[in-house]
Structure formats: C-alpha cells, structure tokens
C-alpha positions in Angstrom: -54.5 3.9 -6.4 -51.4 2.6 -8.0 -52.1 0.9 -11.3 -48.7 -0.8 -11.6 -48.2 -4.5 -11.0 -46.3 -5.5 -7.9 -43.4 -7.0 -9.8 -43.1 -4.1 -12.3 -40.1 -2.3 -10.8 -38.5 0.5 -12.8 -35.2 0.0 -10.9 -34.6 -3.5 -12.2 -32.5 -4.0 -15.3 -34.6 -5.5 -18.1 -32.0 -5.9 -20.8 -28.2 -5.4 -20.9 -26.7 -3.1 -23.4 -24.0 -4.6 -25.7 -20.8 -2.6 -26.0 -18.0 -2.3 -28.6 -15.4 -2.2 -25.8 -13.7 -5.6 -25.4 -14.1 -7.3 -22.1 -11.3 -7.1 -19.5 -9.4 -10.4 -18.8 -7.7 -10.1 -15.4 -4.0 -10.9 -15.5 -1.1 -10.3 -13.2 0.8 -7.0 -13.5 4.3 -8.5 -14.0 5.7 -5.2 -15.4 4.6 -3.2 -12.4 5.9 -5.9 -10.1 9.3 -5.6 -11.8 9.3 -1.8 -11.5 8.4 -2.1 -7.8 11.2 -4.6 -7.1 13.7 -2.4 -9.0 12.7 0.7 -6.9 12.9 -1.4 -3.7 16.4 -2.8 -4.5 17.6 0.7 -5.5 16.5 2.2 -2.3 18.0 -0.7 -0.3 21.3 -0.3 -2.2 21.4 3.3 -1.3 20.4 3.0 2.4 22.1 -0.3 3.3 25.6 1.4 3.5 24.1 3.9 6.0 22.9 1.2 8.3 26.2 0.9 10.3 26.2 4.7 11.0 22.6 4.6 12.1 23.4 1.7 14.5 26.4 3.6 15.9 24.3 6.8 16.4 21.6 4.7 18.2 24.2 2.9 20.4 25.9 6.2 21.3 22.6 7.7 22.2 21.8 4.7 24.4 25.1 4.9 26.2 24.8 8.7 26.8 21.2 8.2 28.0 22.4 5.5 30.5 25.3 7.7 31.7 23.1 10.8 32.3 20.3 8.7 33.8 17.7 9.4 31.2 15.5 6.4 30.5 13.4 5.9 27.4 9.7 6.7 27.8 10.1 8.7 31.0 9.9 12.4 31.2 
C-alpha cells in the first residue's frame, strides 16, 4: 500500500529558488531593427538598378515564347 497522502506530489514545486541574476525586462530591439533596415536598404540599392534589365529579359522571353508557340505551364 502507498503511505503517501493524495496531495503529496513530488513533481510540484514547493518553493522557488531565489537567484542572483537580475530579471529580464522585455524591451524592443531598436538596434537590431536599425541593422535590419540598413541591410534591406543596401540590398535594395544594389538590386534596384538591375530591375530594368530583369524586366527586359522577362519581356523578351515572353515575346520569343509567343513567336515560337510555347506557352507557360504547358509541356
């Protein structure tokens, strides 16, 4: 027979330990947001001048596809 009481559970926390580590106060990461925006703007500044060439290549491929009779999605 079990001699323990029904509400004597070894898995429950009886007391919390105090720690010397200070608590964490949540705050926004403005520094990381600034770095993320800087990287995004740098990539956009590098790739934006290439956009007209990409549009030209896409347009030429569509025209060639229409002339040769090849449609998108069909094999």
